[in-house]
C-alpha positions as CSV (number, residue, x, y, z in Angstrom):
1,M,-0.2,0.2,0.4
2,S,1.6,3.2,-0.8
3,D,1.0,6.1,1.1
4,T,0.8,8.7,-1.9
5,A,-1.6,7.3,-3.4
6,P,-5.7,8.9,-3.2
7,G,-7.9,6.9,-0.7
8,P,-11.4,5.8,-1.3
9,N,-12.4,9.0,0.7
10,S,-9.5,11.7,-1.3
11,E,-11.0,15.2,-2.1
12,E,-11.3,14.2,-5.4
13,D,-14.3,11.8,-4.4
14,I,-16.0,15.1,-4.0
15,V,-18.2,15.9,-7.2
16,D,-20.7,18.6,-8.4
17,A,-23.8,17.3,-8.3
18,I,-26.2,17.3,-10.9
19,D,-28.3,21.0,-11.3
20,T,-31.1,20.8,-9.3
21,D,-32.6,23.4,-6.7
22,T,-30.6,22.4,-4.1
23,T,-27.7,22.5,-5.7
24,R,-28.7,26.2,-7.1
25,L,-29.7,26.8,-3.7
26,E,-26.0,26.5,-2.5
27,R,-24.4,28.5,-5.4
28,E,-26.3,31.1,-4.8
29,A,-25.4,30.8,-0.7
30,D,-21.7,30.0,-2.1
31,D,-21.9,33.3,-4.5
32,I,-23.0,35.4,-1.9
33,L,-20.8,34.6,1.1
34,A,-17.8,35.3,-1.6
35,G,-19.3,38.6,-2.5
36,G,-19.7,39.9,1.1
37,E,-23.3,40.2,0.8
38,A,-25.9,39.9,3.9
39,G,-22.9,40.2,6.4
40,G,-21.2,37.5,5.0
41,T,-16.9,38.1,5.2
42,A,-14.9,38.9,2.5
43,D,-12.6,36.4,2.8
44,A,-15.1,33.5,3.0
45,R,-14.3,30.6,0.7
46,P,-17.3,28.5,-0.9
47,L,-18.8,25.5,1.0
48,R,-17.4,22.8,-1.9
49,S,-14.0,24.1,-1.8
50,A,-13.8,24.1,1.8
51,L,-15.5,20.6,1.7
52,R,-12.5,19.7,-0.4
53,E,-9.9,21.2,1.1
54,D,-11.1,19.8,4.3
55,A,-11.0,16.1,2.8
56,G,-7.8,16.7,1.6
57,L,-6.7,17.5,5.5
58,V,-8.6,14.9,7.2
59,G,-6.9,12.7,4.1
60,G,-3.5,13.4,5.1
61,W,-4.3,12.8,8.6
62,G,-6.0,9.3,8.4
63,R,-2.3,8.6,5.9
64,E,0.0,9.5,8.6
65,R,-2.0,7.9,11.4
66,A,-1.7,4.8,9.3
67,R,1.5,5.1,8.7
68,R,2.7,5.8,12.1
69,L,0.6,2.5,13.5
70,R,2.3,0.6,10.9
71,G,5.9,1.3,11.9
72,A,5.0,0.8,15.7
73,V,3.8,-2.6,14.5
74,E,6.3,-3.9,12.4
75,Q,8.8,-2.5,15.3
76,E,7.4,-4.6,17.8
77,P,4.7,-6.8,16.4
78,M,4.4,-9.0,20.2
79,R,3.3,-6.0,21.8
80,A,0.5,-5.2,19.0
81,S,-0.9,-8.5,19.2
82,I,-1.0,-8.5,22.6
83,Y,-2.6,-5.1,22.8
84,A,-4.9,-6.3,20.5
85,L,-6.1,-9.9,22.1
86,G,-6.3,-7.6,25.1
87,L,-8.9,-5.0,23.4
88,G,-10.9,-7.9,21.9
89,V,-11.5,-9.8,24.9
90,I,-12.5,-6.6,26.4
91,I,-15.0,-6.2,23.5
92,G,-16.4,-9.1,23.6
93,L,-17.0,-9.4,27.6
94,L,-19.3,-6.3,26.8
95,V,-21.1,-7.4,23.8
96,A,-21.5,-10.8,25.7
97,R,-23.6,-8.5,28.2
C-alpha cells in the first residue's frame, strides 16, 4: 500500500451534483458569501472548496496515523498482538452482556 495514492475518501471523490434546486441554492449561497452580501465576510470560501480542502486534510491526517501505526506494529509485533488480544477480550466481554 503506497502512502501517495489517494484513498477511497480523498477530496477527488467529492463531485458536483447535477443541477437541481438544492445545488442552485448552494451556488447562490456561495456567491453571497463570496460577495460579502448579507453580512458575509470578504474572505469566506465557497462551501464546496472548503469541503474539498477539509477532506484533503483529514485524508492526510489518516494516512499519517496509519503510517505511524504500521511502523509501531513492525517494530514491536508481539506487543501489538497482545494489545489487540486484550482489546478483543474486553470488547467480547462487553458485547456478551
